[in-house]
MMTF fields as JSON, N, C-alpha, C and O atoms, coordinates in Angstrom:
{
  "mmtfVersion": "1.0.0",
  "mmtfProducer": "UNKNOWN",
  "numBonds": 343,
  "numAtoms": 344,
  "numGroups": 86,
  "numChains": 1,
  "numModels": 1,
  "chainsPerModel": [1],
  "groupsPerChain": [86],
  "chainIdList": ["A"],
  "bondAtomList": [4, 2, 8, 6, 12, 10, 16, 14, 20, 18, 24, 22, 28, 26, 32, 30, 36, 34, 40, 38, 44, 42, 48, 46, 52, 50, 56, 54, 60, 58, 64, 62, 68, 66, 72, 70, 76, 74, 80, 78, 84, 82, 88, 86, 92, 90, 96, 94, 100, 98, 104, 102, 108, 106, 112, 110, 116, 114, 120, 118, 124, 122, 128, 126, 132, 130, 136, 134, 140, 138, 144, 142, 148, 146, 152, 150, 156, 154, 160, 158, 164, 162, 168, 166, 172, 170, 176, 174, 180, 178, 184, 182, 188, 186, 192, 190, 196, 194, 200, 198, 204, 202, 208, 206, 212, 210, 216, 214, 220, 218, 224, 222, 228, 226, 232, 230, 236, 234, 240, 238, 244, 242, 248, 246, 252, 250, 256, 254, 260, 258, 264, 262, 268, 266, 272, 270, 276, 274, 280, 278, 284, 282, 288, 286, 292, 290, 296, 294, 300, 298, 304, 302, 308, 306, 312, 310, 316, 314, 320, 318, 324, 322, 328, 326, 332, 330, 336, 334, 340, 338],
  "bondOrderList": [1, 1, 1, 1, 1, 1, 1, 1, 1, 1, 1, 1, 1, 1, 1, 1, 1, 1, 1, 1, 1, 1, 1, 1, 1, 1, 1, 1, 1, 1, 1, 1, 1, 1, 1, 1, 1, 1, 1, 1, 1, 1, 1, 1, 1, 1, 1, 1, 1, 1, 1, 1, 1, 1, 1, 1, 1, 1, 1, 1, 1, 1, 1, 1, 1, 1, 1, 1, 1, 1, 1, 1, 1, 1, 1, 1, 1, 1, 1, 1, 1, 1, 1, 1, 1],
  "groupList": [{"groupName": "MET", "atomNameList": ["N", "CA", "C", "O"], "elementList": ["N", "C", "C", "O"], "formalChargeList": [0, 0, 0, 0], "bondAtomList": [1, 0, 2, 1, 3, 2], "bondOrderList": [1, 1, 2], "singleLetterCode": "M", "chemCompType": "L-PEPTIDE LINKING"}, {"groupName": "TRP", "atomNameList": ["N", "CA", "C", "O"], "elementList": ["N", "C", "C", "O"], "formalChargeList": [0, 0, 0, 0], "bondAtomList": [1, 0, 2, 1, 3, 2], "bondOrderList": [1, 1, 2], "singleLetterCode": "W", "chemCompType": "L-PEPTIDE LINKING"}, {"groupName": "ILE", "atomNameList": ["N", "CA", "C", "O"], "elementList": ["N", "C", "C", "O"], "formalChargeList": [0, 0, 0, 0], "bondAtomList": [1, 0, 2, 1, 3, 2], "bondOrderList": [1, 1, 2], "singleLetterCode": "I", "chemCompType": "L-PEPTIDE LINKING"}, {"groupName": "SER", "atomNameList": ["N", "CA", "C", "O"], "elementList": ["N", "C", "C", "O"], "formalChargeList": [0, 0, 0, 0], "bondAtomList": [1, 0, 2, 1, 3, 2], "bondOrderList": [1, 1, 2], "singleLetterCode": "S", "chemCompType": "L-PEPTIDE LINKING"}, {"groupName": "GLU", "atomNameList": ["N", "CA", "C", "O"], "elementList": ["N", "C", "C", "O"], "formalChargeList": [0, 0, 0, 0], "bondAtomList": [1, 0, 2, 1, 3, 2], "bondOrderList": [1, 1, 2], "singleLetterCode": "E", "chemCompType": "L-PEPTIDE LINKING"}, {"groupName": "GLY", "atomNameList": ["N", "CA", "C", "O"], "elementList": ["N", "C", "C", "O"], "formalChargeList": [0, 0, 0, 0], "bondAtomList": [1, 0, 2, 1, 3, 2], "bondOrderList": [1, 1, 2], "singleLetterCode": "G", "chemCompType": "PEPTIDE LINKING"}, {"groupName": "ARG", "atomNameList": ["N", "CA", "C", "O"], "elementList": ["N", "C", "C", "O"], "formalChargeList": [0, 0, 0, 0], "bondAtomList": [1, 0, 2, 1, 3, 2], "bondOrderList": [1, 1, 2], "singleLetterCode": "R", "chemCompType": "L-PEPTIDE LINKING"}, {"groupName": "LYS", "atomNameList": ["N", "CA", "C", "O"], "elementList": ["N", "C", "C", "O"], "formalChargeList": [0, 0, 0, 0], "bondAtomList": [1, 0, 2, 1, 3, 2], "bondOrderList": [1, 1, 2], "singleLetterCode": "K", "chemCompType": "L-PEPTIDE LINKING"}, {"groupName": "CYS", "atomNameList": ["N", "CA", "C", "O"], "elementList": ["N", "C", "C", "O"], "formalChargeList": [0, 0, 0, 0], "bondAtomList": [1, 0, 2, 1, 3, 2], "bondOrderList": [1, 1, 2], "singleLetterCode": "C", "chemCompType": "L-PEPTIDE LINKING"}, {"groupName": "THR", "atomNameList": ["N", "CA", "C", "O"], "elementList": ["N", "C", "C", "O"], "formalChargeList": [0, 0, 0, 0], "bondAtomList": [1, 0, 2, 1, 3, 2], "bondOrderList": [1, 1, 2], "singleLetterCode": "T", "chemCompType": "L-PEPTIDE LINKING"}, {"groupName": "VAL", "atomNameList": ["N", "CA", "C", "O"], "elementList": ["N", "C", "C", "O"], "formalChargeList": [0, 0, 0, 0], "bondAtomList": [1, 0, 2, 1, 3, 2], "bondOrderList": [1, 1, 2], "singleLetterCode": "V", "chemCompType": "L-PEPTIDE LINKING"}, {"groupName": "ALA", "atomNameList": ["N", "CA", "C", "O"], "elementList": ["N", "C", "C", "O"], "formalChargeList": [0, 0, 0, 0], "bondAtomList": [1, 0, 2, 1, 3, 2], "bondOrderList": [1, 1, 2], "singleLetterCode": "A", "chemCompType": "L-PEPTIDE LINKING"}, {"groupName": "GLN", "atomNameList": ["N", "CA", "C", "O"], "elementList": ["N", "C", "C", "O"], "formalChargeList": [0, 0, 0, 0], "bondAtomList": [1, 0, 2, 1, 3, 2], "bondOrderList": [1, 1, 2], "singleLetterCode": "Q", "chemCompType": "L-PEPTIDE LINKING"}, {"groupName": "TYR", "atomNameList": ["N", "CA", "C", "O"], "elementList": ["N", "C", "C", "O"], "formalChargeList": [0, 0, 0, 0], "bondAtomList": [1, 0, 2, 1, 3, 2], "bondOrderList": [1, 1, 2], "singleLetterCode": "Y", "chemCompType": "L-PEPTIDE LINKING"}, {"groupName": "ASN", "atomNameList": ["N", "CA", "C", "O"], "elementList": ["N", "C", "C", "O"], "formalChargeList": [0, 0, 0, 0], "bondAtomList": [1, 0, 2, 1, 3, 2], "bondOrderList": [1, 1, 2], "singleLetterCode": "N", "chemCompType": "L-PEPTIDE LINKING"}, {"groupName": "HIS", "atomNameList": ["N", "CA", "C", "O"], "elementList": ["N", "C", "C", "O"], "formalChargeList": [0, 0, 0, 0], "bondAtomList": [1, 0, 2, 1, 3, 2], "bondOrderList": [1, 1, 2], "singleLetterCode": "H", "chemCompType": "L-PEPTIDE LINKING"}, {"groupName": "ASP", "atomNameList": ["N", "CA", "C", "O"], "elementList": ["N", "C", "C", "O"], "formalChargeList": [0, 0, 0, 0], "bondAtomList": [1, 0, 2, 1, 3, 2], "bondOrderList": [1, 1, 2], "singleLetterCode": "D", "chemCompType": "L-PEPTIDE LINKING"}, {"groupName": "PHE", "atomNameList": ["N", "CA", "C", "O"], "elementList": ["N", "C", "C", "O"], "formalChargeList": [0, 0, 0, 0], "bondAtomList": [1, 0, 2, 1, 3, 2], "bondOrderList": [1, 1, 2], "singleLetterCode": "F", "chemCompType": "L-PEPTIDE LINKING"}, {"groupName": "LEU", "atomNameList": ["N", "CA", "C", "O"], "elementList": ["N", "C", "C", "O"], "formalChargeList": [0, 0, 0, 0], "bondAtomList": [1, 0, 2, 1, 3, 2], "bondOrderList": [1, 1, 2], "singleLetterCode": "L", "chemCompType": "L-PEPTIDE LINKING"}, {"groupName": "PRO", "atomNameList": ["N", "CA", "C", "O"], "elementList": ["N", "C", "C", "O"], "formalChargeList": [0, 0, 0, 0], "bondAtomList": [1, 0, 2, 1, 3, 2], "bondOrderList": [1, 1, 2], "singleLetterCode": "P", "chemCompType": "L-PEPTIDE LINKING"}],
  "groupTypeList": [0, 1, 2, 3, 4, 5, 5, 6, 7, 8, 9, 10, 3, 11, 11, 11, 5, 11, 9, 5, 3, 2, 10, 5, 12, 2, 11, 7, 2, 13, 14, 8, 15, 10, 10, 5, 2, 8, 5, 3, 16, 16, 7, 8, 3, 17, 18, 7, 9, 18, 5, 17, 16, 16, 9, 2, 14, 13, 7, 9, 4, 7, 16, 18, 3, 7, 11, 2, 7, 4, 7, 8, 19, 14, 5, 10, 16, 10, 13, 17, 16, 14, 2, 9, 6, 11],
  "groupIdList": [1, 2, 3, 4, 5, 6, 7, 8, 9, 10, 11, 12, 13, 14, 15, 16, 17, 18, 19, 20, 21, 22, 23, 24, 25, 26, 27, 28, 29, 30, 31, 32, 33, 34, 35, 36, 37, 38, 39, 40, 41, 42, 43, 44, 45, 46, 47, 48, 49, 50, 51, 52, 53, 54, 55, 56, 57, 58, 59, 60, 61, 62, 63, 64, 65, 66, 67, 68, 69, 70, 71, 72, 73, 74, 75, 76, 77, 78, 79, 80, 81, 82, 83, 84, 85, 86],
  "secStructList": [7, 6, 6, 6, 6, 7, 7, 7, 3, 3, 3, 3, 6, 6, 6, 6, 1, 2, 2, 2, 2, 2, 2, 2, 2, 2, 2, 2, 2, 6, 6, 7, 3, 3, 3, 3, 3, 3, 1, 1, 2, 2, 2, 2, 2, 2, 2, 2, 2, 6, 6, 7, 1, 3, 3, 3, 3, 6, 6, 6, 7, 1, 7, 2, 2, 2, 2, 2, 2, 2, 2, 7, 6, 6, 7, 7, 1, 3, 3, 3, 7, 7, 1, 7, 7, 7],
  "xCoordList": [6.859, 6.813, 5.383, 4.642, 4.991, 3.614, 3.148, 1.941, 4.049, 3.627, 4.034, 3.875, 4.556, 5.175, 4.209, 4.648, 2.915, 1.967, 1.742, 1.287, 2.048, 1.855, 0.397, -0.499, 0.17, -1.177, -1.906, -3.08, -1.245, -1.88, -1.887, -1.089, -2.793, -2.862, -2.085, -2.436, -1.041, -0.152, -0.157, 0.106, -0.453, -0.449, 0.659, 0.796, 1.453, 2.612, 2.497, 2.369, 2.542, 2.545, 3.982, 4.93, 4.142, 5.468, 6.299, 7.473, 5.666, 6.236, 7.44, 8.224, 7.615, 8.731, 10.014, 11.057, 9.952, 11.155, 11.979, 11.611, 13.094, 14.022, 13.366, 13.48, 12.691, 12.071, 10.871, 10.766, 9.966, 8.756, 9.03, 8.36, 10.02, 10.329, 10.883, 10.601, 11.667, 12.198, 11.075, 11.01, 10.201, 9.065, 8.231, 7.859, 7.939, 7.153, 7.831, 7.179, 9.128, 9.855, 9.906, 9.802, 10.063, 10.052, 8.676, 8.568, 7.624, 6.269, 6.066, 5.42, 6.606, 6.5, 7.238, 6.765, 8.388, 9.127, 8.241, 8.314, 7.398, 6.484, 5.143, 4.161, 5.109, 3.934, 2.706, 1.581, 2.92, 1.806, 1.399, 2.201, 0.152, -0.329, -0.006, -0.536, 0.862, 1.378, 0.857, 0.962, 0.289, -0.187, 0.657, 0.71, 1.314, 2.147, 1.434, 0.843, 1.491, 0.913, 2.06, 2.981, 1.997, 3.055, 2.467, 1.259, 3.328, 2.838, 3.088, 2.972, 3.427, 3.566, 3.417, 3.593, 3.09, 2.969, 4.326, 4.405, 5.397, 6.737, 7.075, 7.663, 6.703, 6.957, 6.112, 6.571, 4.878, 4.04, 4.695, 4.712, 5.229, 5.921, 7.142, 7.41, 7.878, 9.054, 8.656, 9.322, 7.571, 7.129, 6.752, 6.991, 6.167, 5.829, 7.09, 7.076, 8.196, 9.444, 10.012, 10.781, 9.629, 10.092, 9.217, 9.535, 8.106, 7.242, 5.969, 5.211, 5.71, 4.455, 3.289, 3.352, 2.236, 1.091, 0.248, -0.21, 0.049, -0.754, -0.145, 0.629, -0.513, -0.053, -1.201, -2.169, -1.064, -2.037, -1.258, -0.394, -1.575, -0.997, -1.964, -3.031, -1.589, -2.504, -2.753, -3.738, -1.875, -2.059, -3.103, -3.714, -3.307, -4.291, -5.57, -6.584, -5.517, -6.694, -7.616, -7.197, -8.858, -9.799, -10.282, -10.54, -10.407, -10.912, -9.965, -10.077, -9.04, -8.018, -8.633, -8.205, -9.623, -10.277, -10.912, -10.798, -11.572, -12.199, -11.145, -11.337, -10.027, -8.954, -8.377, -8.104, -8.191, -7.66, -8.661, -8.268, -9.941, -10.972, -11.01, -11.268, -10.757, -10.72, -9.526, -9.635, -8.382, -7.172, -7.208, -6.625, -7.884, -7.981, -9.441, -9.819, -10.267, -11.713, -12.072, -13.142, -11.209, -11.476, -10.795, -10.743, -10.279, -9.646, -8.131, -7.546, -7.518, -6.062, -5.68, -6.232, -4.736, -4.271, -3.171, -3.123, -2.296, -1.158, -1.057, -1.037, -0.994, -0.76, 0.543, 0.632, 1.551, 2.842, 2.805, 2.936, 2.624, 2.53, 3.934, 4.608, 4.354, 5.716, 5.834, 6.894, 4.745, 4.798, 4.316, 4.457, 3.766, 3.239, 4.361, 5.402, 4.128, 5.099, 4.986, 3.91, 6.094, 6.112, 5.627, 5.572],
  "yCoordList": [2.937, 3.348, 3.205, 2.349, 4.018, 4.08, 2.829, 2.627, 1.985, 0.773, -0.505, -1.598, -0.376, -1.522, -2.649, -3.777, -2.378, -3.442, -4.388, -5.514, -3.961, -4.798, -4.909, -4.591, -5.363, -5.548, -4.265, -4.307, -3.145, -1.866, -1.615, -2.188, -0.756, -0.314, 0.99, 1.977, 0.995, 2.15, 2.639, 1.862, 3.91, 4.515, 5.56, 6.368, 5.535, 6.416, 7.244, 6.691, 8.569, 9.426, 9.565, 9.371, 9.901, 10.0, 8.768, 8.866, 7.622, 6.369, 5.873, 5.087, 6.298, 5.796, 6.589, 6.229, 7.648, 8.424, 7.781, 6.743, 8.409, 7.847, 7.646, 6.567, 8.646, 8.546, 7.61, 6.724, 7.799, 6.99, 5.51, 4.677, 5.18, 3.762, 3.114, 1.948, 3.865, 3.336, 3.195, 2.196, 4.189, 4.114, 2.872, 2.144, 2.628, 1.453, 0.154, -0.774, 0.078, -1.148, -1.373, -2.507, -0.306, -0.44, -0.903, -1.759, -0.334, -0.759, -2.246, -2.951, -2.725, -4.152, -5.01, -6.085, -4.537, -5.269, -5.473, -6.504, -4.471, -4.553, -5.185, -5.031, -5.892, -6.67, -5.811, -6.215, -4.63, -3.763, -4.039, -4.52, -3.73, -3.728, -2.336, -1.342, -2.257, -0.964, -0.649, -1.454, 0.558, 1.07, 2.297, 3.261, 2.246, 3.36, 4.193, 3.652, 5.504, 6.421, 7.08, 7.624, 7.027, 7.609, 8.069, 7.975, 8.566, 9.225, 8.559, 9.216, 7.281, 6.593, 5.088, 4.567, 4.409, 2.951, 2.298, 1.266, 2.89, 2.36, 2.431, 1.502, 3.53, 3.671, 2.676, 2.122, 2.453, 1.444, 0.069, -0.671, -0.268, -1.554, -1.633, -2.676, -0.541, -0.488, -0.758, -1.52, -0.131, -0.328, -1.776, -2.288, -2.432, -3.857, -4.693, -5.648, -4.332, -5.084, -4.879, -5.705, -3.774, -3.51, -4.185, -4.161, -4.791, -5.503, -4.778, -5.272, -3.607, -2.905, -3.82, -4.498, -3.832, -4.698, -4.178, -4.952, -2.888, -2.256, -0.912, -0.334, -0.426, 0.889, 1.638, 1.044, 2.953, 3.811, 4.85, 5.546, 4.943, 5.972, 7.157, 7.108, 8.215, 9.339, 10.107, 10.838, 9.948, 10.656, 9.989, 10.652, 8.703, 8.0, 7.665, 7.304, 7.783, 7.476, 8.695, 9.785, 8.509, 9.631, 10.058, 11.24, 9.116, 9.404, 8.77, 7.583, 9.563, 9.048, 8.515, 7.478, 9.207, 8.736, 7.362, 6.487, 7.181, 5.89, 4.803, 3.684, 5.127, 4.146, 3.715, 2.533, 4.662, 4.329, 3.447, 2.487, 3.77, 2.954, 1.542, 0.592, 1.386, 0.053, -0.749, -1.955, -0.085, -0.776, -1.034, -2.007, -0.172, -0.281, -0.132, 0.902, -1.145, -1.017, -0.755, -0.215, -1.123, -0.885, 0.377, 0.614, 1.178, 2.433, 2.341, 1.26, 3.504, 3.634, 3.941, 4.853, 3.181, 3.428, 4.482, 5.314, 4.442, 5.358, 5.944, 5.209, 7.276, 7.945, 8.711, 9.66, 8.307, 9.005, 10.033, 9.702, 11.301, 12.408, 12.875, 13.518, 12.54, 12.783, 13.981, 14.202, 14.764, 15.852, 17.203, 18.2, 17.275, 18.539, 19.516, 19.151, 20.747, 21.811, 22.183, 22.113, 22.574, 22.988, 24.404, 24.924],
  "zCoordList": [8.462, 7.065, 6.568, 7.054, 5.621, 5.125, 4.406, 4.269, 3.944, 3.227, 3.939, 3.396, 5.146, 5.803, 6.151, 6.372, 6.208, 6.533, 5.363, 5.567, 4.149, 2.968, 2.574, 3.356, 1.351, 0.857, 0.503, 0.137, 0.602, 0.291, -1.21, -1.951, -1.647, -3.041, -3.137, -2.49, -3.935, -4.054, -5.505, -6.423, -5.709, -7.032, -7.07, -6.151, -8.149, -8.271, -9.542, -10.634, -9.409, -10.595, -11.097, -10.336, -12.383, -13.007, -12.66, -12.305, -12.771, -12.266, -13.051, -12.519, -14.285, -15.088, -14.879, -15.424, -14.11, -13.811, -12.715, -12.166, -12.408, -11.418, -10.058, -9.476, -9.55, -8.223, -8.236, -7.388, -9.192, -9.244, -9.408, -8.8, -10.235, -10.449, -9.184, -8.908, -8.42, -7.157, -6.124, -5.407, -6.051, -5.121, -5.41, -4.49, -6.677, -7.045, -6.673, -6.194, -6.886, -6.551, -5.039, -4.572, -4.287, -2.822, -2.353, -1.475, -2.944, -2.578, -2.885, -2.109, -4.0, -4.333, -3.304, -2.937, -2.843, -1.799, -0.574, 0.094, -0.286, 0.853, 0.49, 1.216, -0.632, -1.035, -1.309, -1.011, -1.875, -2.254, -3.7, -4.5, -4.02, -5.394, -5.935, -5.439, -6.953, -7.416, -8.816, -9.741, -8.935, -10.214, -10.557, -9.793, -11.713, -12.152, -13.204, -14.138, -13.052, -14.029, -14.779, -14.17, -16.117, -16.94, -18.275, -18.491, -19.169, -20.362, -21.692, -22.726, -21.713, -22.997, -22.799, -21.698, -23.886, -23.817, -23.573, -22.905, -24.11, -23.849, -22.366, -21.812, -21.73, -20.293, -19.5, -18.502, -19.948, -19.283, -19.362, -18.379, -20.523, -20.687, -19.783, -19.186, -19.683, -18.809, -17.359, -16.659, -16.915, -15.537, -15.266, -14.172, -16.252, -16.089, -15.871, -15.094, -16.567, -16.376, -14.975, -14.485, -14.332, -12.963, -11.915, -10.727, -12.359, -11.429, -11.046, -10.211, -11.639, -11.352, -11.754, -12.779, -10.948, -11.22, -12.378, -13.218, -12.419, -13.461, -13.821, -13.058, -15.005, -15.445, -16.107, -16.583, -16.122, -16.788, -17.592, -17.059, -18.868, -19.727, -19.696, -20.308, -18.983, -18.814, -20.111, -20.216, -21.092, -22.363, -23.257, -24.095, -23.088, -23.914, -23.142, -23.739, -21.831, -20.993, -20.958, -20.57, -21.36, -21.409, -20.03, -19.804, -19.115, -17.773, -16.756, -16.449, -16.239, -15.328, -14.035, -13.529, -13.504, -12.273, -12.474, -11.615, -13.598, -13.903, -14.043, -13.568, -14.695, -14.88, -13.533, -13.324, -12.629, -11.301, -10.551, -9.889, -10.653, -9.992, -10.558, -9.82, -11.859, -12.46, -11.964, -11.747, -11.781, -11.328, -9.821, -9.344, -9.077, -7.615, -7.201, -6.651, -7.454, -7.199, -5.742, -5.462, -4.818, -3.393, -2.882, -1.675, -3.79, -3.407, -3.371, -3.451, -3.248, -3.182, -1.747, -1.132, -1.213, 0.149, 0.181, 1.088, -0.804, -0.846, -2.246, -3.233, -2.33, -3.604, -3.471, -2.692, -4.223, -4.22, -5.326, -6.505, -4.932, -5.888, -6.227, -5.422, -7.428, -7.855, -8.798, -9.384, -8.952, -9.926, -9.409, -10.117, -8.227, -7.705, -7.407, -6.862, -7.771, -7.455, -5.992, -5.398, -5.427, -4.016, -3.868, -2.754]
}
């Protein structure tokens, strides 16, 4: 599995939805540092209750790349893209 080694930095888009929230919780089970990206402060608070280490509200963050670098200064190991169209 992509996170089975633990200690990885995992970023999840649309993290407050059904899929993203489960992905984040599974990553936490594998001892990953999990950053959830979502669209409201309420959703950020919800993710914290699920055990996410950090959150980013993309609607209020002016520079998403900078915010991700601040939360994961050594880079992101896993990015779970939960919003791209097929």
